[in-house]
N, C-alpha and C positions, 0 to 999 in steps of 0.2 A: 504494500500499499504506499503510495506517495504521501509523504508527510507535509503537513502545513508548515510553511516557513514563518517563523516568529521574529519580530523585531521588538526589542525592549528599549525604551527611552528612560534612562535613569539607571543608577547603580547603588542606590541606598537600600534601606531596609525593605521597602515595598517591592523593589526590583528583585531582591533576594527571594522573597515569598513567591513571586511569580515564577522565577527561574527554577526554584526547587519544585514547584508544582508541575511545570512543563516537563521536567525530567521524568516525572512519573506517568506521563501521558504518551503512549506509543504513537499517537497520530500527529505528534508535533516535534519540530526541531528548532532550537533557538539559532537563527540564521545570522542576525545582526544585533549590534548593541551600540547605543550612543551614551556617552557619559563625559563629564568634565572632570570628575574625580575618579581615582582608582580604576580607570578604564581597563588597562591590561590585567590588573589583578582580578577583577570581576570576570573578564572575558576568559582568562586562562582557567579560572575555577570552573566555569561552565562550558569550556571548549567552544567558544563562540568565534567563528573565523573572521567575520567582517566587523570592523571596529571604526567608530567615527566619534568626532568631537562635536559635530553639528548635525542635528536631526534632519534639517532640510536637505543636507547632502545625502544622508541615508535614504530619505524618502525618494529622492530623485534617482539615485543610482541602483537601489536594490528592489528586487521583485519580491515583495513581502506580502503574505496572506493576511496577517493579523498583527496589529501593533498593541503592545502593552505600554500604557502611559503611566510611568512610576516616578515622576518628577514631583518637586514640592508643589503645594496646592495652587500657588499663584501662576504657575506655568501650565496648568492643565488646559486652559482655554486655548492658548496659542499653539500648543503641540497638537491637540485634537483637530483644531481647524486646519493647521498646516498639513496634517496627514490626510484629511478629507479633501483638501484642495489639491494635493499631490496625486489623488486618484486611489488611495488606499480604501478598501471597501469594508474593512472590519477593524474596530478599535475597542480596546478595553480601557476604560479610564478608572484609575483608583479613586477612592473616596477622599474628600467630598468631590462632587463633580466639578465645582468651581468655587471661587471665593465670593461670588455674588449671584443673586438670582438672574440678573441681566446677562452676566457672562454665560451662565448655564443655559439660559434660554437661547442665546445666539448659537451656542454649540449644538443644541438639539435641532434648531431650525436649519442650520447649514448642513448637518448630517442628513436630515430628512430630505432636503432639497437635492443633495448629491446621492441619495439612496445608499448611504453608508450605514452599516450596522453598528450603532453606538451602544456598547454594553457597559453597565455600571457595576464595579467590583465591590458589592456588599457581601462579605464572606459569611456574616452571621446567618444569612438565608440558606447557606449550604452546610452549616455546622450540623453534624449528625444528630446531636442531642436536641437541637431546635427543630430540625425536620421531623424527628419522632414526636416531639411535644406537639407540634401542629397536627400530625396525623391523629394523635390521641384526642385532641380538641375536636377535629372534624368528625371523628367517630362518635362524638357525644360523651366522651369519657368523663369530662368534668362539667357537663351541662352547657349552659350559655355563659360565655365569658363576660365577667363583670369588670374586672380590673387587672391590669398588668403593670408590674414594676420591672424596670430594666435599667442596668447601669454598666458603664465601663469606666474604671478608674485606675490610676496608678500614681506614682510619685513625681511624675514630670519627665520631660524629654530633654535629651542632650542636644538636640538639633536646633539651631538658630531658626530654622524654618517653621518649627512648631512653637517656639518661644515668642515670636514676634508677630503681632496681628497683621502687619503689612504683607507678610508672606503667607500666613496661615488663613487669614480672613476672619479670625476670631481667636478663641482660646480653647479651653478644654471641651466646650460644647461642639464646636465644629471639628475638632481633631478626634475626639473620643465619642461624644454623644451622638454623633452622626450615625453610629451603628444602631443604637436602640431606636433612634428617630426613623430610620429606614425599615427596621425590623417590625415595628408595631403595626403599620398598615398592611404589611405582608402577612402577618400572623392572623389579624382579624379580617383581612380582605375587606376593609372599610377605609373610608377617607377620614382624616382628621379635620374637624370642623372649627375647633377653638383651642387656644393655648393660653396658659398663664405661666410666665417664667420669672425666675430670679437668677442673679449671677453676681459675682464680684466684679469690680470695675476695672481691673487691670492695674499693673504696676504697684504703687504704694498701697492701693486699696485692696489688693489681693490678700488672701488669708495667709499664704506662705511664700509664694514666689514673687518677690517684689521686683525682680528683673524681668519678668514676663509682661509684655504689653497687652496680652489678651487675658481673659479671666482664668483663674485657677480653680474655680468652682462654679457649677451651674446646675440648675434643676428645673423641671417644668411639669406641670399637670397638663394632660391633653385629653380632649373629648372627641369621641368618634360618632359616626352616623347613628349607631344603635344606642347611644348614650353610655356606652361602656367608657371607663376611664383608664388612662395610662399615666405612669409616672416615669420620667426619664431623669437620670442623674449622670453627671460626668464631673471628674475632678482630678487635680494633680496633687492632692494632699494625702493620698493613700499609700502607706508604706507596706512593704512585704511582697511586692510584685503586682502585676496586673490583676485586677479583680473584676471579672465579668459575671454578673448574676442576673437571672431572670426569674420572676415569680408570676404565675398565671392563676387567677382566682375565678372559679366558675360557680354556678348554682349548685353543682353536684360534686365539687371537689377542687383540688388545686394541684399545680405542678411547680416544682422548684428545680432550677437548673443552675449548675455552677460550671461555667465553660473553662475556667482557668485553674481552679484548685480542686477539681473533682478527680484527681488522678488516683488510680488504684494502687500506686506505689507510695510507701511511707519509708523514708530513708533517715537514719540518724548518722551524722558524720562529725567526728571531732576535727578533722582537718579541712573539711569542705571539699567540693568537687566542682566540675566545670560549669554546668548550667542546670537550673531548676525550671524556672518559668520566666517569661519576659518581664523585665524591670525588677527582678528579685535582686536585692543588694548583696546577699551572700548565701552560702549553702552550708553553713555550720548548723549543728543541732539537728532538730527534726525538720524535714522538708517533705513536700509532696511534689516531686519533679514530674513535668509533663512527659508523657510517653511519645506522642506524635502530634505536636501543635499544628503542623501543616494540615493533618487530616481533621483533628478534633475542632479546629476553629473554622473549617470549611474551605480552606484555600485550594486544596487539590480538587475537590468536587466542583468548586466554582470554575476553575480553569477548564476542567473536563467538559462542563456544561457549555462554556463559551466556544470551545473547539468544536463540539457537536453542532452548535448553532451555525458556525461557519461551514463546516463540512457538509451539512445537510440543509443549509439555507432555512434554518428555523428562526423564529423570533425568540429572543431571550425570555426566560420565565418571568412571571410577575415579580416585581421588586428589583429587577436587574437590567432594565432598559435605561437608555439616556433619559427618557421621560420620568422614570422612577427616581433617578438621581436628582433630577430637577425638582420633583415633588418633595424630596427630602430637604433640599435647600429652602424651598418655600416654608416648610414647617419650621426649620431651624431659624431662619431669619425672622419669622413671626415670633418665635420665642425671644430672640434678642430684642425685638421691638417691644414685646410685652415687658421684659425686664427693664428697659429704659423708661417706658412710660408708667410702669407699675400698674398695668391695667390688663384686663382680659382682651385678647385679640381674636377676632373672627377671621378665619383664613380667607374666605371669599371677599371680605372687605379689604383685607390687607393686600391681597393679590388676586384680582378678579379672574385672571387667566388660569388660576389653579383649577377651576372646574373642568377645563379642557384637558389639562395634563394628568389629572387624577383618574381619568376614565380607563 
């Protein structure tokens, strides 16, 4: 079988997640890479033959079937549009889709106009535990869903692109909270109608990270079409490694999921060892190391799904299209607006075009 030729733009953490996932997919080969840092080191690690410092040059010279956009948030728009205008017909964009609703809308419109398959990389939707939880909900296992709590938190990022609002588009909410924000509409298969948000104000007004210009804590209540409620939390003040937890409450039961610390392994080490979970400070004493984060957090299944969409000309599943990424941005920036105004925000009043993109 001829393999799809993959081009990756970026060489940081997200690019590594994509590259590791492509390695497990027999239908793909990483053909080209663009990076401004550690280009040869990354390319050597994944045996990528074609190497570039400029993505426009790669798009012009290389015949690539699928582009993975794994650059910092503020560059998503220009790279996606450049790929579309260069005639590339399939693009995966990492979360968040963009750093503003307007940029996200332009990306979606251009890709639609050029018949480009724009896919949004929300790995939570492919995490096996969350897929199974949704199946149980759809079987009526916990009755009608009334309320969902979902959070992603850790102790902060070393990357300047996450620490500074000018690059990230915000703070903890856009960098971490974007996962539960995209996950909730997928789980309930409903639209968010209203939001009420709170956040720290960045810099000196942050709870802990005074050098971050975006917020280091944010939370929001969200209301759905059915009047079900959701609660989203994100922060950079959680020690002990990344903490992703979801709780689903229904009329006949509830489901609790721990994506990051639900390991079947328990290890006690006096000396410490190499790696436990993302953002863990050390590995001394008792720890619960991840067994296979690429699989448990959904990355491998996500990439496999997108490859199938390209190979068989399928539409990406609910929650993973460019329009879904745009919808997540609308909800996110409505939460920011709510936090600034200290008031309830109705999505359709905040962004009237949301009705069209949520269908």
